[in-house]
C-alpha positions, -999 to +999 in steps of 0.1 A: +000+001+000+015+033-011+008+065+010+012+095-011+002+131-011-021+141-039-011+177-044-039+182-070-065+173-043-048+195-017-048+226-041-084+218-051-094+218-014-075+250-007-092+267-038-125+256-027-119+269+009-106+302-005-136+305-028-161+298+000-144+324+023-143+349-005-180+342-010-188+348+026-168+381+026-187+393-005-221+385+011-210+402+043-200+433+023-233+433+004-251+430+038-232+459+053-238+480+023-275+474+024-276+481+062-257+514+056-282+524+029-310+515+052-295+535+082-293+566+059-328+562+048-341+559+084-319+588+096-336+609+066-371+598+076-365+606+113-352+642+104-383+647+082-408+632+109-392+648+140-366+675+132-368+687+169-355+653+182-327+654+156-319+691+167-319+679+204-295+651+195-271+675+177-274+699+205-262+673+230-234+663+207-224+700+204-225+704+242-203+673+247-178+686+221-177+722+237-171+707+272-142+686+258-128+715+240-130+736+272-112+709+291-085+705+265-080+743+264-077+744+303-052+716+303-031+733+276-032+767+294-022+750+326+006+732+310+017+765+293+016+783+327+036+756+345+061+756+317+065+795+322+068+790+359+095+765+354+113+787+330+112+816+356+125+792+384+154+783+361+162+819+355+160+827+392+182+797+401+207+807+375+209+843+389+212+831+424+241+807+414+258+835+395+254+858+425+268+830+448+296+825+425+306+861+424+304+864+462+324+833+469+350+838+441+386+832+450+409+860+445+427+858+411+462+847+419+475+857+384+469+894+390+493+915+411+477+930+440 
């Protein structure tokens, strides 16, 4: 009894699986496309039927975005202020170190007194 690999059968099975997977993908894409069209249609109908509800929803979204924007501006402003304060502290420390160095400097031995 001879055990052998039938490469033709393996390729045929792989092609069949690939085609089945591809078919499933195409069906899913078609279904998603149909659902997107349906969603757009329903949103359009809702806007025509109840524009006030649509406006309220948009108003709520606007409020959330404005709050988020305020928060981001506040964080950015605080970061900028803290950065400026850090810069001022570094300048003060540098001035203090320079003053200390001048006060505690050793006399220059290369100059004649």
